[in-house]
C-alpha positions as CSV (number, residue, x, y, z in Angstrom):
1,X,0.0,0.0,0.0
2,X,2.8,2.3,1.0
3,X,4.7,1.4,-2.2
4,X,1.7,1.9,-4.3
5,X,1.1,5.4,-2.8
6,X,4.7,6.3,-3.3
7,X,4.5,5.1,-6.8
8,X,1.4,7.1,-7.4
9,X,2.9,10.2,-6.0
10,X,5.9,9.7,-8.3
11,X,3.6,9.4,-11.3
12,X,1.7,12.5,-10.3
13,X,4.9,14.4,-9.8
14,X,6.3,13.3,-13.2
15,X,3.1,14.2,-14.9
16,X,3.0,17.6,-13.3
17,X,6.7,18.2,-14.3
18,X,5.9,17.4,-17.9
19,X,2.9,19.7,-17.9
20,X,5.1,22.4,-16.4
21,X,7.8,21.9,-19.1
22,X,5.2,21.9,-21.8
23,X,3.7,25.1,-20.5
24,X,7.0,26.8,-20.3
25,X,7.9,25.7,-23.8
26,X,4.7,27.3,-25.2
27,X,5.3,30.5,-23.2
28,X,8.8,30.9,-24.7
29,X,7.7,30.1,-28.2
30,X,6.8,33.7,-29.2
31,X,10.1,34.9,-27.8
32,X,12.0,32.3,-29.8
33,X,10.1,33.2,-33.0
34,X,10.7,36.9,-32.4
35,X,14.5,36.3,-32.2
36,X,14.3,34.1,-35.2
37,X,12.5,36.6,-37.4
38,X,14.3,39.7,-36.1
39,X,17.2,39.6,-38.6
40,X,14.8,39.3,-41.6
41,X,12.7,42.1,-40.3
42,X,15.7,44.4,-39.8
43,X,17.0,43.5,-43.3
44,X,13.6,44.4,-44.8
45,X,13.7,47.7,-43.1
46,X,17.3,48.5,-44.2
47,X,17.0,47.2,-47.8
48,X,14.5,49.9,-49.1
49,X,16.6,52.7,-47.8
50,X,19.7,51.3,-49.5
51,X,18.0,50.7,-52.8
52,X,16.5,54.2,-52.7
53,X,19.8,55.8,-52.1
54,X,21.5,54.1,-55.0
55,X,19.8,56.2,-57.8
56,X,20.8,59.4,-56.0
57,X,24.4,58.3,-55.9
58,X,24.4,57.3,-59.5
59,X,22.8,60.6,-60.5
60,X,25.5,62.5,-58.7
61,X,28.2,61.0,-61.0
62,X,26.4,61.8,-64.2
63,X,28.1,64.5,-66.2
64,X,26.6,67.9,-65.9
65,X,24.3,68.8,-68.8
66,X,26.0,72.2,-69.1
67,X,29.3,70.4,-69.7
68,X,28.2,67.6,-71.9
69,X,25.9,69.6,-74.1
70,X,28.4,72.0,-75.7
71,X,27.0,71.8,-79.2
72,X,26.7,75.4,-80.5
73,X,24.3,75.9,-83.3
74,X,26.1,76.9,-86.5
75,X,24.4,78.9,-89.3
76,X,24.3,78.1,-92.9
77,X,27.4,79.3,-94.7
78,X,27.8,79.9,-98.4
79,X,30.7,78.1,-100.1
80,X,33.9,80.0,-99.8
81,X,32.6,82.5,-97.2
82,X,35.3,84.8,-95.9
83,X,35.3,85.7,-92.2
84,X,35.1,89.4,-91.3
85,X,35.2,91.5,-88.1
86,X,32.3,90.9,-85.7
87,X,31.5,87.4,-87.1
88,X,30.8,85.0,-84.3
89,X,32.6,81.7,-84.5
90,X,33.2,78.6,-82.3
91,X,36.4,76.7,-82.1
92,X,36.5,73.0,-81.0
93,X,39.6,70.9,-80.5
94,X,38.8,67.2,-80.6
95,X,39.5,65.5,-77.3
96,X,40.4,68.8,-75.6
97,X,37.3,70.2,-73.9
98,X,39.3,72.9,-72.1
99,X,40.3,74.4,-75.4
100,X,36.7,75.0,-76.7
101,X,35.8,78.6,-77.1
102,X,33.4,80.9,-79.0
103,X,33.2,84.6,-79.5
104,X,33.1,87.4,-82.0
105,X,36.1,88.6,-84.0
106,X,37.1,92.0,-82.7
107,X,37.2,95.0,-85.0
108,X,40.7,94.0,-86.1
109,X,39.4,90.5,-87.1
110,X,41.1,88.7,-84.2
111,X,39.8,86.0,-81.9
112,X,41.1,85.1,-78.4
113,X,41.9,81.4,-78.5
114,X,43.0,79.3,-75.4
115,X,46.8,78.9,-75.2
116,X,47.3,80.7,-78.5
117,X,46.1,84.2,-77.5
118,X,44.8,86.6,-80.1
119,X,44.7,85.1,-83.6
120,X,43.8,86.9,-86.8
121,X,41.1,85.0,-88.6
122,X,39.4,87.7,-90.7
123,X,40.0,87.2,-94.4
124,X,40.0,83.4,-94.1
125,X,37.4,80.8,-94.9
126,X,36.3,78.5,-92.1
127,X,38.5,75.7,-93.6
128,X,41.5,78.0,-93.7
129,X,40.9,79.2,-90.2
130,X,40.8,75.6,-88.9
131,X,44.0,74.8,-90.8
132,X,45.7,77.9,-89.2
133,X,44.7,76.9,-85.7
134,X,45.7,73.3,-86.3
135,X,49.2,74.4,-87.3
136,X,49.6,76.7,-84.3
137,X,48.4,74.1,-81.8
138,X,50.5,71.4,-83.4
139,X,53.6,73.6,-83.3
140,X,54.0,73.9,-79.6
141,X,51.1,72.3,-77.7
142,X,49.4,69.3,-79.2
143,X,50.2,66.2,-81.2
144,X,48.1,65.8,-84.3
145,X,45.4,68.2,-83.2
146,X,42.0,68.1,-84.9
147,X,40.4,71.6,-85.0
148,X,37.0,72.6,-86.2
149,X,35.8,76.2,-86.7
150,X,32.1,76.9,-87.1
151,X,30.2,80.1,-87.8
152,X,27.6,80.9,-85.2
153,X,26.4,84.3,-86.4
154,X,27.2,86.8,-89.1
155,X,28.4,90.3,-88.3
156,X,25.8,93.0,-88.9
157,X,26.2,94.0,-92.5
158,X,24.3,97.0,-93.7
159,X,23.7,99.1,-96.8
160,X,22.0,102.5,-97.3
161,X,19.1,103.5,-99.5
162,X,18.7,107.1,-100.5
163,X,16.8,109.2,-103.0
164,X,13.5,108.3,-104.5
165,X,12.5,105.2,-102.5
166,X,9.6,105.0,-100.1
167,X,11.6,104.4,-96.9
168,X,15.2,105.8,-97.2
169,X,17.6,104.6,-94.5
170,X,20.1,102.0,-93.5
171,X,19.2,98.3,-93.8
172,X,20.7,95.0,-92.7
173,X,21.6,92.3,-95.2
174,X,19.4,89.3,-94.8
175,X,21.1,86.5,-92.8
176,X,20.5,84.2,-95.8
177,X,22.5,86.5,-98.0
178,X,25.3,88.0,-95.9
179,X,27.5,88.6,-98.9
180,X,25.1,90.8,-100.7
181,X,21.7,90.9,-102.5
182,X,20.3,91.9,-105.8
183,X,19.7,95.7,-106.4
184,X,16.0,95.2,-107.0
185,X,15.7,93.3,-103.7
186,X,17.4,96.2,-101.9
187,X,15.0,98.6,-103.4
188,X,12.1,96.5,-102.4
189,X,13.4,96.4,-98.8
190,X,13.2,100.2,-98.9
191,X,9.5,100.1,-99.9
192,X,10.1,100.4,-103.7
193,X,10.2,103.5,-105.9
194,X,8.4,106.7,-105.3
195,X,6.1,108.1,-107.9
196,X,8.8,110.4,-109.3
197,X,11.7,107.9,-109.2
198,X,13.9,107.3,-112.2
199,X,15.0,103.6,-112.1
200,X,17.4,104.2,-115.0
201,X,19.3,106.7,-112.8
202,X,20.6,104.7,-109.9
203,X,24.0,105.4,-108.4
204,X,25.9,102.9,-106.2
205,X,28.9,104.2,-104.1
206,X,31.2,101.5,-102.7
207,X,34.2,101.8,-100.4
208,X,37.4,100.0,-101.7
209,X,40.1,98.3,-99.7
210,X,42.5,101.1,-100.4
211,X,40.2,103.6,-98.7
212,X,38.7,105.2,-101.8
213,X,35.2,105.1,-103.3
214,X,34.1,103.4,-106.5
215,X,31.0,104.8,-108.3
216,X,28.6,102.7,-110.4
217,X,26.0,104.1,-112.7
218,X,23.2,101.5,-112.9
219,X,20.1,101.4,-115.2
220,X,17.7,99.3,-113.0
221,X,15.0,99.5,-115.6
222,X,16.9,96.8,-117.6
223,X,16.7,94.4,-114.7
224,X,14.0,91.9,-113.9
225,X,13.8,90.7,-110.3
226,X,14.7,87.1,-109.9
227,X,16.4,86.6,-113.3
228,X,19.9,86.8,-111.8
229,X,21.0,89.4,-114.2
230,X,20.8,92.4,-111.9
231,X,23.4,94.4,-110.0
232,X,24.9,92.9,-106.8
233,X,24.7,95.1,-103.8
234,X,27.5,94.5,-101.2
235,X,27.6,95.3,-97.5
236,X,28.6,99.0,-97.0
237,X,27.2,100.1,-100.4
238,X,25.1,103.4,-100.6
239,X,22.4,103.3,-103.3
240,X,20.8,106.5,-104.5
241,X,17.7,106.4,-106.7
242,X,17.5,109.5,-108.9
243,X,14.5,111.6,-109.6
244,X,12.7,111.7,-112.8
245,X,13.0,114.9,-114.8
246,X,9.4,114.9,-116.0
């Protein structure tokens, strides 16, 4: 009887201990799961911030648009065009971004060029100007330089209309024809003839390179606009339309 009671107490004690262990195990299960899932949770929180910061870092190393987009817009140039004072040009040296420049030729026809200083370009075509700069850079500074010269804008070229035209005054040459225009086109820009104009008595005064003046007597009555057989007006010319006697 005593043995049986002791055995029963032992069984009850073992059963209670197992229940206690089982209960403790269930109580610690949430804590265990929390520690198990904590690294994944922290990684999920950190990962978005890392990925979001990557575009900002890559954007910061992209070249600045102001530096990479140096592509000046050149204007249409007739074949054999000769540079003159106040023309605006751009100079590019292939592979040498620091040597890029653009500006207007000064009244003496010179352009300030990096390393070379003031270089006279007036009187040259764009090809001749590029060859000159290529030679100068290759002489002391660069090995086999490749230079390109572009025209960005024409100097303001004007002519004067006087006498029997509707709007006497000074006019700019069209940018499409910087070297000159037809006489009838020049007269049209000034509003055409007046009622008492004498188209057969047109005088054109032109300055020469030697400093003198050349006078042309022109009978504009013989010209038909657009046929290409008229008189060519050049920048600096002064055209005077005479008055009819009757």
